N, CA, C and O atoms as CSV, one atom per row, in Angstrom:
chain,resi,resn,atom,element,x,y,z
A,1,MET,N,N,0.331,17.595,7.333
A,1,MET,CA,C,0.909,16.426,6.629
A,1,MET,C,C,0.617,15.208,7.564
A,1,MET,O,O,0.811,15.281,8.777
A,2,ILE,N,N,0.165,14.140,6.977
A,2,ILE,CA,C,0.019,12.873,7.719
A,2,ILE,C,C,1.156,11.899,7.286
A,2,ILE,O,O,1.375,11.695,6.092
A,3,LYS,N,N,1.844,11.327,8.232
A,3,LYS,CA,C,2.907,10.380,7.874
A,3,LYS,C,C,2.761,9.193,8.890
A,3,LYS,O,O,2.667,9.363,10.106
A,4,PHE,N,N,2.754,7.968,8.262
A,4,PHE,CA,C,2.759,6.775,9.113
A,4,PHE,C,C,3.420,5.544,8.298
A,4,PHE,O,O,3.546,5.507,7.075
A,5,THR,N,N,3.789,4.615,9.149
A,5,THR,CA,C,4.485,3.473,8.578
A,5,THR,C,C,3.561,2.175,8.874
A,5,THR,O,O,3.042,1.979,9.973
A,6,VAL,N,N,3.430,1.376,7.842
A,6,VAL,CA,C,2.712,0.035,8.018
A,6,VAL,C,C,3.837,-0.951,8.058
A,6,VAL,O,O,4.592,-1.046,7.090
A,7,TYR,N,N,3.985,-1.677,9.107
A,7,TYR,CA,C,5.133,-2.630,9.107
A,7,TYR,C,C,4.563,-3.996,8.642
A,7,TYR,O,O,3.414,-4.377,8.864
A,8,GLY,N,N,5.513,-4.678,7.970
A,8,GLY,CA,C,5.206,-5.980,7.320
A,8,GLY,C,C,5.305,-5.860,5.929
A,8,GLY,O,O,5.599,-4.797,5.380
A,9,GLU,N,N,5.041,-7.045,5.255
A,9,GLU,CA,C,5.184,-7.083,3.821
A,9,GLU,C,C,3.929,-6.557,3.121
A,9,GLU,O,O,2.811,-6.871,3.530
A,10,ALA,N,N,4.103,-5.793,2.115
A,10,ALA,CA,C,3.067,-5.116,1.278
A,10,ALA,C,C,2.412,-6.312,0.521
A,10,ALA,O,O,3.061,-7.277,0.117
A,11,VAL,N,N,1.061,-6.158,0.368
A,11,VAL,CA,C,0.326,-7.136,-0.485
A,11,VAL,C,C,-0.389,-6.355,-1.663
A,11,VAL,O,O,-1.164,-5.424,-1.446
A,12,ALA,N,N,-0.077,-6.792,-2.870
A,12,ALA,CA,C,-0.750,-6.191,-4.014
A,12,ALA,C,C,-2.235,-6.538,-4.105
A,12,ALA,O,O,-2.676,-7.615,-3.704
A,13,GLN,N,N,-2.954,-5.622,-4.623
A,13,GLN,CA,C,-4.413,-5.822,-4.714
A,13,GLN,C,C,-4.605,-6.938,-5.698
A,13,GLN,O,O,-4.165,-6.837,-6.843
A,14,GLY,N,N,-5.284,-8.058,-5.259
A,14,GLY,CA,C,-5.584,-9.179,-6.060
A,14,GLY,C,C,-6.785,-8.907,-6.946
A,14,GLY,O,O,-7.538,-7.951,-6.765
A,15,ARG,N,N,-6.918,-9.785,-7.893
A,15,ARG,CA,C,-8.150,-9.695,-8.862
A,15,ARG,C,C,-9.341,-10.005,-8.089
A,15,ARG,O,O,-9.309,-10.902,-7.247
A,16,PRO,N,N,-10.447,-9.287,-8.330
A,16,PRO,CA,C,-11.686,-9.551,-7.579
A,16,PRO,C,C,-12.204,-10.960,-8.044
A,16,PRO,O,O,-12.085,-11.389,-9.191
A,17,ARG,N,N,-12.789,-11.611,-7.005
A,17,ARG,CA,C,-13.348,-12.950,-7.168
A,17,ARG,C,C,-14.885,-12.885,-7.287
A,17,ARG,O,O,-15.491,-11.915,-6.831
A,18,ALA,N,N,-15.489,-13.855,-7.863
A,18,ALA,CA,C,-16.928,-13.821,-8.002
A,18,ALA,C,C,-17.530,-15.140,-7.407
A,18,ALA,O,O,-16.930,-16.215,-7.414
A,19,THR,N,N,-18.694,-14.954,-6.927
A,19,THR,CA,C,-19.532,-16.179,-6.437
A,19,THR,C,C,-20.906,-15.937,-6.698
A,19,THR,O,O,-21.284,-14.794,-6.957
A,20,THR,N,N,-21.738,-16.957,-6.653
A,20,THR,CA,C,-23.133,-16.770,-6.914
A,20,THR,C,C,-23.887,-17.205,-5.635
A,20,THR,O,O,-23.669,-18.276,-5.070
A,21,VAL,N,N,-24.782,-16.297,-5.230
A,21,VAL,CA,C,-25.530,-16.518,-4.001
A,21,VAL,C,C,-27.050,-16.243,-4.430
A,21,VAL,O,O,-27.419,-15.125,-4.790
A,22,ASN,N,N,-27.842,-17.274,-4.368
A,22,ASN,CA,C,-29.274,-17.209,-4.732
A,22,ASN,C,C,-29.428,-16.672,-6.130
A,22,ASN,O,O,-30.348,-15.902,-6.405
A,23,GLY,N,N,-28.562,-17.058,-6.997
A,23,GLY,CA,C,-28.728,-16.662,-8.453
A,23,GLY,C,C,-28.172,-15.282,-8.671
A,23,GLY,O,O,-28.288,-14.818,-9.806
A,24,GLN,N,N,-27.554,-14.526,-7.696
A,24,GLN,CA,C,-27.002,-13.246,-7.825
A,24,GLN,C,C,-25.483,-13.352,-7.820
A,24,GLN,O,O,-24.937,-14.039,-6.957
A,25,VAL,N,N,-24.807,-12.735,-8.699
A,25,VAL,CA,C,-23.296,-12.663,-8.708
A,25,VAL,C,C,-22.838,-11.773,-7.768
A,25,VAL,O,O,-23.328,-10.644,-7.729
A,26,ARG,N,N,-21.881,-12.143,-6.923
A,26,ARG,CA,C,-21.362,-11.227,-5.895
A,26,ARG,C,C,-19.853,-11.207,-5.994
A,26,ARG,O,O,-19.186,-12.241,-5.972
A,27,MET,N,N,-19.339,-9.993,-6.103
A,27,MET,CA,C,-17.847,-9.796,-6.273
A,27,MET,C,C,-17.168,-9.555,-4.928
A,27,MET,O,O,-17.742,-8.877,-4.075
A,28,TYR,N,N,-15.970,-10.084,-4.712
A,28,TYR,CA,C,-15.400,-9.827,-3.334
A,28,TYR,C,C,-13.754,-9.945,-3.505
A,28,TYR,O,O,-13.221,-10.575,-4.418
A,29,ASP,N,N,-13.143,-9.329,-2.612
A,29,ASP,CA,C,-11.661,-9.369,-2.636
A,29,ASP,C,C,-11.174,-10.698,-2.199
A,29,ASP,O,O,-11.780,-11.386,-1.377
A,30,PRO,N,N,-10.023,-11.052,-2.788
A,30,PRO,CA,C,-9.350,-12.320,-2.206
A,30,PRO,C,C,-8.989,-12.095,-0.802
A,30,PRO,O,O,-8.705,-10.945,-0.467
A,31,LYS,N,N,-8.958,-13.158,0.169
A,31,LYS,CA,C,-8.702,-12.905,1.595
A,31,LYS,C,C,-7.400,-12.308,1.914
A,31,LYS,O,O,-7.320,-11.592,2.912
A,32,LYS,N,N,-6.402,-12.514,1.201
A,32,LYS,CA,C,-5.131,-11.929,1.417
A,32,LYS,C,C,-5.189,-10.381,1.282
A,32,LYS,O,O,-4.688,-9.631,2.119
A,33,SER,N,N,-5.849,-9.954,0.149
A,33,SER,CA,C,-5.966,-8.510,-0.104
A,33,SER,C,C,-6.894,-7.873,0.919
A,33,SER,O,O,-6.647,-6.740,1.333
A,34,SER,N,N,-7.966,-8.565,1.348
A,34,SER,CA,C,-8.906,-7.983,2.315
A,34,SER,C,C,-8.256,-7.902,3.656
A,34,SER,O,O,-8.486,-6.905,4.341
A,35,ASP,N,N,-7.477,-8.832,4.103
A,35,ASP,CA,C,-6.847,-8.797,5.354
A,35,ASP,C,C,-5.770,-7.649,5.366
A,35,ASP,O,O,-5.583,-6.929,6.348
A,36,PHE,N,N,-5.144,-7.557,4.291
A,36,PHE,CA,C,-4.100,-6.479,4.208
A,36,PHE,C,C,-4.747,-5.114,4.318
A,36,PHE,O,O,-4.216,-4.205,4.957
A,37,LYS,N,N,-5.996,-4.973,3.633
A,37,LYS,CA,C,-6.600,-3.613,3.715
A,37,LYS,C,C,-7.008,-3.255,5.100
A,37,LYS,O,O,-6.879,-2.109,5.530
A,38,LYS,N,N,-7.550,-4.334,5.869
A,38,LYS,CA,C,-7.993,-4.133,7.201
A,38,LYS,C,C,-6.831,-3.696,8.052
A,38,LYS,O,O,-6.961,-2.825,8.912
A,39,TYR,N,N,-5.692,-4.309,7.803
A,39,TYR,CA,C,-4.470,-4.016,8.672
A,39,TYR,C,C,-4.068,-2.497,8.335
A,39,TYR,O,O,-3.826,-1.722,9.260
A,40,VAL,N,N,-4.005,-2.111,7.075
A,40,VAL,CA,C,-3.619,-0.832,6.736
A,40,VAL,C,C,-4.711,0.195,7.302
A,40,VAL,O,O,-4.321,1.254,7.792
A,41,LYS,N,N,-5.928,-0.077,7.245
A,41,LYS,CA,C,-7.003,0.777,7.856
A,41,LYS,C,C,-6.690,0.929,9.319
A,41,LYS,O,O,-6.718,2.053,9.820
A,42,LEU,N,N,-6.392,-0.144,10.042
A,42,LEU,CA,C,-6.127,-0.073,11.495
A,42,LEU,C,C,-5.025,0.850,11.729
A,42,LEU,O,O,-5.172,1.735,12.572
A,43,VAL,N,N,-3.921,0.740,11.064
A,43,VAL,CA,C,-2.696,1.571,11.265
A,43,VAL,C,C,-2.977,2.983,10.961
A,43,VAL,O,O,-2.499,3.876,11.660
A,44,ALA,N,N,-3.791,3.242,9.867
A,44,ALA,CA,C,-4.148,4.594,9.485
A,44,ALA,C,C,-5.061,5.299,10.500
A,44,ALA,O,O,-4.971,6.498,10.761
A,45,SER,N,N,-5.953,4.451,11.053
A,45,SER,CA,C,-6.796,5.021,11.994
A,45,SER,C,C,-6.143,5.683,13.198
A,45,SER,O,O,-6.718,6.599,13.785
A,46,GLN,N,N,-4.961,5.238,13.569
A,46,GLN,CA,C,-4.207,5.831,14.585
A,46,GLN,C,C,-3.587,7.247,14.213
A,46,GLN,O,O,-2.945,7.894,15.040
A,47,HIS,N,N,-3.807,7.660,12.996
A,47,HIS,CA,C,-3.194,8.822,12.410
A,47,HIS,C,C,-4.222,9.692,11.696
A,47,HIS,O,O,-3.886,10.661,11.016
A,48,LYS,N,N,-5.484,9.312,11.872
A,48,LYS,CA,C,-6.508,9.929,11.179
A,48,LYS,C,C,-6.782,11.366,11.574
A,48,LYS,O,O,-6.717,11.635,12.773
A,49,PRO,N,N,-7.081,12.325,10.701
A,49,PRO,CA,C,-7.484,13.675,11.057
A,49,PRO,C,C,-8.790,13.734,11.827
A,49,PRO,O,O,-9.504,12.736,11.915
A,50,LYS,N,N,-9.103,14.870,12.373
A,50,LYS,CA,C,-10.368,15.009,13.133
A,50,LYS,C,C,-11.548,14.906,12.168
A,50,LYS,O,O,-12.621,14.418,12.524
A,51,GLU,N,N,-11.324,15.379,10.929
A,51,GLU,CA,C,-12.367,15.239,9.874
A,51,GLU,C,C,-11.650,14.701,8.741
A,51,GLU,O,O,-10.497,15.074,8.529
A,52,VAL,N,N,-12.301,13.746,7.891
A,52,VAL,CA,C,-11.757,13.238,6.665
A,52,VAL,C,C,-11.424,14.412,5.836
A,52,VAL,O,O,-12.106,15.436,5.818
A,53,LEU,N,N,-10.246,14.207,5.086
A,53,LEU,CA,C,-9.802,15.289,4.169
A,53,LEU,C,C,-10.798,15.187,2.942
A,53,LEU,O,O,-11.145,14.105,2.468
A,54,LYS,N,N,-11.228,16.429,2.470
A,54,LYS,CA,C,-12.136,16.555,1.385
A,54,LYS,C,C,-11.606,17.157,0.062
A,54,LYS,O,O,-12.262,17.088,-0.978
A,55,GLY,N,N,-10.475,17.710,0.134
A,55,GLY,CA,C,-9.864,18.450,-1.041
A,55,GLY,C,C,-8.875,17.472,-1.838
A,55,GLY,O,O,-8.785,16.265,-1.609
A,56,PRO,N,N,-8.179,18.141,-2.765
A,56,PRO,CA,C,-7.252,17.281,-3.516
A,56,PRO,C,C,-6.056,16.970,-2.598
A,56,PRO,O,O,-5.631,17.739,-1.735
A,57,ILE,N,N,-5.571,15.770,-2.882
A,57,ILE,CA,C,-4.502,15.173,-2.013
A,57,ILE,C,C,-3.214,14.781,-2.828
A,57,ILE,O,O,-3.307,14.313,-3.963
A,58,SER,N,N,-1.961,15.000,-2.177
A,58,SER,CA,C,-0.799,14.440,-2.691
A,58,SER,C,C,-0.331,13.208,-1.880
A,58,SER,O,O,-0.303,13.279,-0.651
A,59,MET,N,N,0.009,12.166,-2.480
A,59,MET,CA,C,0.380,11.017,-1.679
A,59,MET,C,C,1.705,10.419,-2.140
A,59,MET,O,O,1.949,10.210,-3.328
A,60,LYS,N,N,2.549,10.155,-1.142
A,60,LYS,CA,C,3.852,9.399,-1.379
A,60,LYS,C,C,3.811,8.064,-0.714
A,60,LYS,O,O,3.331,7.940,0.413
A,61,VAL,N,N,4.306,7.059,-1.393
A,61,VAL,CA,C,4.264,5.680,-0.874
A,61,VAL,C,C,5.614,5.057,-1.248
A,61,VAL,O,O,5.990,4.932,-2.413
A,62,ASP,N,N,6.354,4.654,-0.110
A,62,ASP,CA,C,7.555,3.955,-0.360
A,62,ASP,C,C,7.327,2.497,0.088
A,62,ASP,O,O,7.001,2.284,1.256
A,63,ILE,N,N,7.475,1.545,-0.734
A,63,ILE,CA,C,7.295,0.164,-0.450
A,63,ILE,C,C,8.618,-0.461,-0.293
A,63,ILE,O,O,9.425,-0.444,-1.222
A,64,TYR,N,N,8.906,-1.070,0.957
A,64,TYR,CA,C,10.085,-1.783,1.160
A,64,TYR,C,C,9.924,-3.289,1.290
A,64,TYR,O,O,9.493,-3.818,2.315
A,65,LYS,N,N,10.305,-3.975,0.160
A,65,LYS,CA,C,10.213,-5.410,0.028
A,65,LYS,C,C,11.360,-6.109,0.720
A,65,LYS,O,O,12.453,-5.555,0.839
A,66,PRO,N,N,11.107,-7.360,1.189
A,66,PRO,CA,C,12.234,-8.137,1.785
A,66,PRO,C,C,13.238,-8.475,0.701
A,66,PRO,O,O,12.836,-8.719,-0.436
A,67,SER,N,N,14.505,-8.498,0.998
A,67,SER,CA,C,15.578,-8.921,0.100
A,67,SER,C,C,15.374,-10.303,-0.253
A,67,SER,O,O,14.867,-11.073,0.563
A,68,LEU,N,N,15.754,-10.709,-1.490
A,68,LEU,CA,C,15.611,-12.085,-1.880
A,68,LEU,C,C,16.588,-13.027,-1.222
A,68,LEU,O,O,17.729,-12.633,-0.978
A,69,LYS,N,N,16.198,-14.254,-0.922
A,69,LYS,CA,C,17.077,-15.172,-0.241
A,69,LYS,C,C,18.301,-15.621,-1.118
A,69,LYS,O,O,19.337,-16.076,-0.632
A,70,SER,N,N,18.086,-15.456,-2.378
A,70,SER,CA,C,19.186,-15.741,-3.262
A,70,SER,C,C,20.285,-14.705,-3.408
A,70,SER,O,O,21.262,-14.915,-4.127
A,71,PHE,N,N,20.107,-13.537,-2.688
A,71,PHE,CA,C,21.040,-12.437,-2.781
A,71,PHE,C,C,22.329,-12.807,-1.911
A,71,PHE,O,O,22.227,-13.338,-0.806
A,72,SER,N,N,23.568,-12.476,-2.514
A,72,SER,CA,C,24.775,-12.560,-1.809
A,72,SER,C,C,24.828,-11.405,-0.774
A,72,SER,O,O,24.008,-10.487,-0.791
A,73,LYS,N,N,25.759,-11.493,0.059
A,73,LYS,CA,C,26.008,-10.451,1.082
A,73,LYS,C,C,26.212,-9.079,0.399
A,73,LYS,O,O,25.723,-8.040,0.844
A,74,LYS,N,N,26.995,-9.157,-0.747
A,74,LYS,CA,C,27.272,-7.858,-1.458
A,74,LYS,C,C,25.921,-7.310,-2.060
A,74,LYS,O,O,25.726,-6.094,-2.042
A,75,LYS,N,N,25.024,-8.128,-2.568
A,75,LYS,CA,C,23.828,-7.732,-3.186
A,75,LYS,C,C,22.861,-7.173,-2.005
A,75,LYS,O,O,22.140,-6.187,-2.162
A,76,ILE,N,N,22.929,-7.870,-0.893
A,76,ILE,CA,C,22.009,-7.397,0.222
A,76,ILE,C,C,22.437,-5.905,0.579
A,76,ILE,O,O,21.627,-4.991,0.735
A,77,LEU,N,N,23.869,-5.776,0.690
A,77,LEU,CA,C,24.360,-4.460,1.130
A,77,LEU,C,C,23.948,-3.473,0.041
A,77,LEU,O,O,23.511,-2.381,0.405
A,78,ALA,N,N,24.046,-3.752,-1.265
A,78,ALA,CA,C,23.695,-2.790,-2.380
A,78,ALA,C,C,22.196,-2.506,-2.264
A,78,ALA,O,O,21.787,-1.358,-2.438
A,79,ALA,N,N,21.389,-3.479,-1.985
A,79,ALA,CA,C,19.925,-3.365,-1.890
A,79,ALA,C,C,19.556,-2.421,-0.655
A,79,ALA,O,O,18.679,-1.567,-0.792
A,80,GLU,N,N,20.194,-2.575,0.477
A,80,GLU,CA,C,19.970,-1.714,1.626
A,80,GLU,C,C,20.339,-0.329,1.370
A,80,GLU,O,O,19.702,0.560,1.934
A,81,GLN,N,N,21.316,-0.041,0.565
A,81,GLN,CA,C,21.857,1.255,0.259
A,81,GLN,C,C,21.081,1.899,-0.893
A,81,GLN,O,O,21.385,3.012,-1.324
A,82,GLY,N,N,20.045,1.152,-1.390
A,82,GLY,CA,C,19.272,1.772,-2.501
A,82,GLY,C,C,19.844,1.671,-3.861
A,82,GLY,O,O,19.292,2.230,-4.809
A,83,GLU,N,N,21.020,0.922,-4.007
A,83,GLU,CA,C,21.586,0.815,-5.288
A,83,GLU,C,C,21.008,-0.290,-6.153
A,83,GLU,O,O,21.197,-0.291,-7.370
A,84,LEU,N,N,20.334,-1.191,-5.561
A,84,LEU,CA,C,19.674,-2.330,-6.205
A,84,LEU,C,C,18.147,-2.220,-5.922
A,84,LEU,O,O,17.749,-2.244,-4.758
A,85,ARG,N,N,17.347,-2.110,-6.896
A,85,ARG,CA,C,15.969,-1.940,-6.809
A,85,ARG,C,C,15.117,-3.067,-7.297
A,85,ARG,O,O,15.527,-3.733,-8.248
A,86,PRO,N,N,13.947,-3.351,-6.725
A,86,PRO,CA,C,13.190,-4.418,-7.219
A,86,PRO,C,C,12.549,-4.130,-8.532
A,86,PRO,O,O,11.889,-3.093,-8.612
A,87,THR,N,N,12.652,-4.911,-9.579
A,87,THR,CA,C,12.059,-4.774,-10.777
A,87,THR,C,C,11.176,-5.939,-11.088
A,87,THR,O,O,10.839,-6.173,-12.249
A,88,THR,N,N,10.777,-6.708,-10.035
A,88,THR,CA,C,9.847,-7.864,-10.278
A,88,THR,C,C,8.508,-7.438,-9.992
A,88,THR,O,O,8.247,-6.351,-9.479
A,89,LYS,N,N,7.580,-8.384,-10.359
A,89,LYS,CA,C,6.203,-8.184,-10.068
A,89,LYS,C,C,6.037,-8.272,-8.632
A,89,LYS,O,O,6.931,-8.777,-7.952
A,90,PRO,N,N,4.826,-7.766,-8.038
A,90,PRO,CA,C,3.875,-7.043,-8.677
A,90,PRO,C,C,4.221,-5.547,-8.877
A,90,PRO,O,O,5.106,-4.995,-8.224
A,91,ASP,N,N,3.511,-4.955,-9.767
A,91,ASP,CA,C,3.669,-3.575,-10.202
A,91,ASP,C,C,3.372,-2.622,-9.005
A,91,ASP,O,O,2.552,-2.944,-8.145
A,92,VAL,N,N,4.011,-1.516,-8.968
A,92,VAL,CA,C,3.804,-0.408,-7.820
A,92,VAL,C,C,2.343,-0.093,-7.844
A,92,VAL,O,O,1.798,0.033,-6.748
A,93,ASP,N,N,1.603,0.059,-8.963
A,93,ASP,CA,C,0.337,0.580,-8.895
A,93,ASP,C,C,-0.621,-0.465,-8.260
A,93,ASP,O,O,-1.619,-0.064,-7.660
A,94,ASN,N,N,-0.356,-1.772,-8.370
A,94,ASN,CA,C,-1.179,-2.815,-7.746
A,94,ASN,C,C,-1.022,-2.697,-6.203
A,94,ASN,O,O,-1.969,-2.986,-5.472
A,95,TYR,N,N,0.067,-2.311,-5.747
A,95,TYR,CA,C,0.233,-2.132,-4.294
A,95,TYR,C,C,-0.599,-1.017,-3.799
A,95,TYR,O,O,-1.282,-1.114,-2.780
A,96,VAL,N,N,-0.529,0.120,-4.584
A,96,VAL,CA,C,-1.185,1.327,-4.178
A,96,VAL,C,C,-2.676,1.232,-4.107
A,96,VAL,O,O,-3.318,1.822,-3.237
A,97,LYS,N,N,-3.291,0.388,-5.151
A,97,LYS,CA,C,-4.734,0.221,-5.112
A,97,LYS,C,C,-5.263,-0.190,-3.795
A,97,LYS,O,O,-6.221,0.398,-3.294
A,98,GLY,N,N,-4.702,-1.123,-3.251
A,98,GLY,CA,C,-5.202,-1.638,-1.899
A,98,GLY,C,C,-5.048,-0.665,-0.821
A,98,GLY,O,O,-5.932,-0.517,0.023
A,99,ILE,N,N,-3.940,0.015,-0.814
A,99,ILE,CA,C,-3.598,1.071,0.208
A,99,ILE,C,C,-4.628,2.187,0.097
A,99,ILE,O,O,-5.139,2.644,1.120
A,100,LYS,N,N,-4.927,2.611,-1.032
A,100,LYS,CA,C,-5.851,3.783,-1.353
A,100,LYS,C,C,-7.233,3.360,-0.879
A,100,LYS,O,O,-7.888,4.155,-0.205
A,101,ASP,N,N,-7.735,2.130,-1.194
A,101,ASP,CA,C,-8.973,1.607,-0.685
A,101,ASP,C,C,-9.122,1.666,0.694
A,101,ASP,O,O,-10.158,2.100,1.198
A,102,ALA,N,N,-8.058,1.217,1.436
A,102,ALA,CA,C,-8.015,1.052,2.862
A,102,ALA,C,C,-8.157,2.419,3.569
A,102,ALA,O,O,-8.682,2.503,4.679
A,103,LEU,N,N,-7.691,3.451,2.919
A,103,LEU,CA,C,-7.678,4.808,3.478
A,103,LEU,C,C,-8.950,5.562,3.286
A,103,LEU,O,O,-9.146,6.645,3.836
A,104,LYS,N,N,-9.840,4.964,2.477
A,104,LYS,CA,C,-11.179,5.583,2.274
A,104,LYS,C,C,-11.942,5.704,3.596
A,104,LYS,O,O,-11.920,4.771,4.399
A,105,SER,N,N,-12.544,6.712,3.813
A,105,SER,CA,C,-13.372,7.012,4.954
A,105,SER,C,C,-12.564,7.063,6.318
A,105,SER,O,O,-13.129,7.214,7.401
A,106,VAL,N,N,-11.194,6.925,6.171
A,106,VAL,CA,C,-10.391,7.027,7.489
A,106,VAL,C,C,-9.615,8.295,7.314
A,106,VAL,O,O,-9.667,9.162,8.187
A,107,ILE,N,N,-8.860,8.455,6.172
A,107,ILE,CA,C,-7.996,9.623,6.005
A,107,ILE,C,C,-8.762,10.679,4.997
A,107,ILE,O,O,-8.755,11.894,5.189
A,108,TRP,N,N,-9.387,10.066,3.955
A,108,TRP,CA,C,-10.072,10.930,3.074
A,108,TRP,C,C,-11.395,10.348,2.779
A,108,TRP,O,O,-11.688,9.219,3.174
A,109,LYS,N,N,-12.264,11.140,2.045
A,109,LYS,CA,C,-13.612,10.796,1.808
A,109,LYS,C,C,-13.639,9.801,0.639
A,109,LYS,O,O,-14.409,8.842,0.703
A,110,ASP,N,N,-12.778,9.991,-0.511
A,110,ASP,CA,C,-12.748,9.033,-1.561
A,110,ASP,C,C,-11.383,9.038,-2.193
A,110,ASP,O,O,-10.762,10.096,-2.295
A,111,ASP,N,N,-10.913,7.942,-2.605
A,111,ASP,CA,C,-9.562,7.915,-3.210
A,111,ASP,C,C,-9.387,8.550,-4.477
A,111,ASP,O,O,-8.269,8.608,-4.990
A,112,SER,N,N,-10.463,9.059,-5.055
A,112,SER,CA,C,-10.386,9.893,-6.341
A,112,SER,C,C,-9.788,11.228,-6.017
A,112,SER,O,O,-9.379,11.940,-6.934
A,113,GLN,N,N,-9.710,11.620,-4.733
A,113,GLN,CA,C,-9.141,12.866,-4.349
A,113,GLN,C,C,-7.655,12.943,-4.478
A,113,GLN,O,O,-7.039,14.008,-4.435
A,114,VAL,N,N,-7.075,11.707,-4.648
A,114,VAL,CA,C,-5.557,11.654,-4.869
A,114,VAL,C,C,-5.219,12.185,-6.279
A,114,VAL,O,O,-5.413,11.489,-7.276
A,115,VAL,N,N,-4.725,13.391,-6.339
A,115,VAL,CA,C,-4.348,13.962,-7.631
A,115,VAL,C,C,-2.821,13.981,-7.995
A,115,VAL,O,O,-2.388,14.352,-9.086
A,116,GLU,N,N,-2.126,13.574,-7.034
A,116,GLU,CA,C,-0.623,13.545,-7.165
A,116,GLU,C,C,-0.171,12.209,-6.398
A,116,GLU,O,O,-0.541,11.992,-5.244
A,117,LEU,N,N,0.583,11.403,-7.053
A,117,LEU,CA,C,0.970,10.211,-6.472
A,117,LEU,C,C,2.393,9.832,-6.819
A,117,LEU,O,O,2.720,9.758,-8.003
A,118,HIS,N,N,3.264,9.585,-5.836
A,118,HIS,CA,C,4.625,9.196,-6.027
A,118,HIS,C,C,4.837,7.769,-5.352
A,118,HIS,O,O,4.657,7.647,-4.141
A,119,ILE,N,N,5.190,6.778,-6.081
A,119,ILE,CA,C,5.338,5.381,-5.540
A,119,ILE,C,C,6.842,4.919,-5.830
A,119,ILE,O,O,7.388,5.177,-6.903
A,120,SER,N,N,7.438,4.258,-4.855
A,120,SER,CA,C,8.672,3.743,-4.945
A,120,SER,C,C,8.852,2.382,-4.395
A,120,SER,O,O,8.302,2.116,-3.327
A,121,LYS,N,N,9.573,1.473,-5.016
A,121,LYS,CA,C,9.758,-0.030,-4.496
A,121,LYS,C,C,11.306,0.001,-4.091
A,121,LYS,O,O,12.165,0.470,-4.838
A,122,TRP,N,N,11.544,-0.485,-2.972
A,122,TRP,CA,C,12.924,-0.700,-2.427
A,122,TRP,C,C,13.058,-2.092,-1.790
A,122,TRP,O,O,12.075,-2.788,-1.536
A,123,TYR,N,N,14.264,-2.441,-1.557
A,123,TYR,CA,C,14.577,-3.678,-0.844
A,123,TYR,C,C,14.955,-3.260,0.726
A,123,TYR,O,O,15.559,-2.208,0.940
A,124,SER,N,N,14.609,-4.040,1.674
A,124,SER,CA,C,15.062,-3.868,2.988
A,124,SER,C,C,14.857,-5.177,3.777
A,124,SER,O,O,13.996,-6.021,3.525
A,125,GLU,N,N,15.732,-5.225,4.729
A,125,GLU,CA,C,15.665,-6.287,5.714
A,125,GLU,C,C,14.447,-6.146,6.660
A,125,GLU,O,O,14.040,-7.083,7.347
A,126,ASN,N,N,13.876,-4.870,6.648
A,126,ASN,CA,C,12.748,-4.504,7.513
A,126,ASN,C,C,11.588,-4.088,6.599
A,126,ASN,O,O,11.379,-2.898,6.361
A,127,PRO,N,N,10.793,-5.127,6.062
A,127,PRO,CA,C,9.789,-4.790,5.041
A,127,PRO,C,C,8.710,-3.965,5.702
A,127,PRO,O,O,8.270,-4.277,6.808
A,128,ARG,N,N,8.270,-2.882,5.009
A,128,ARG,CA,C,7.350,-1.916,5.496
A,128,ARG,C,C,6.778,-1.071,4.387
A,128,ARG,O,O,7.236,-1.138,3.247
A,129,ILE,N,N,5.774,-0.269,4.715
A,129,ILE,CA,C,5.316,0.733,3.729
A,129,ILE,C,C,5.226,2.083,4.429
A,129,ILE,O,O,4.480,2.238,5.395
A,130,GLU,N,N,5.948,3.011,3.964
A,130,GLU,CA,C,5.920,4.451,4.392
A,130,GLU,C,C,4.953,5.245,3.639
A,130,GLU,O,O,5.058,5.379,2.420
A,131,ILE,N,N,3.975,5.801,4.352
A,131,ILE,CA,C,3.038,6.631,3.641
A,131,ILE,C,C,3.034,8.097,4.139
A,131,ILE,O,O,3.093,8.400,5.330
A,132,GLU,N,N,2.959,8.957,3.140
A,132,GLU,CA,C,2.876,10.434,3.428
A,132,GLU,C,C,1.750,11.078,2.628
A,132,GLU,O,O,1.700,10.993,1.401
A,133,ILE,N,N,0.843,11.729,3.370
A,133,ILE,CA,C,-0.355,12.323,2.735
A,133,ILE,C,C,-0.348,13.778,3.039
A,133,ILE,O,O,-0.071,14.229,4.150
A,134,GLN,N,N,-0.674,14.512,1.969
A,134,GLN,CA,C,-0.646,16.072,2.217
A,134,GLN,C,C,-1.754,16.583,1.428
A,134,GLN,O,O,-1.954,16.124,0.303
A,135,GLU,N,N,-2.560,17.576,1.965
A,135,GLU,CA,C,-3.551,18.230,1.256
A,135,GLU,C,C,-2.860,19.261,0.399
A,135,GLU,O,O,-1.866,19.875,0.785
A,136,ILE,N,N,-3.445,19.432,-0.822
A,136,ILE,CA,C,-2.848,20.512,-1.745
A,136,ILE,C,C,-3.562,21.763,-1.618
A,136,ILE,O,O,-3.220,22.739,-2.285
């Protein structure tokens, strides 16, 4: 089992952007998404296996978003205890797309190997992403 934490605020995968270079259309990630993937890849590289995983994989991702500034002290306490959960955008799957892309060739050969996925969004005063990866 591989477990690690990526500290800081999670960034959802942005829509691909397009540009034209010498008459050719080129697609690229928005800068914020690209920078986030590089950061996740850097953190993951400190926990990478000797050889990239090649079989089916189960993945658990817990995303801890910062509490909203409009929260009262009572709401902040409820959020920290897991009683109040984020139901705002972005969707959980948009967060995971960038994370899975970042782990390609570091933890596993291809993100299509992820056959089981559990994603949760929480509030926390300490924003982070907790990732757990296990071969099946």
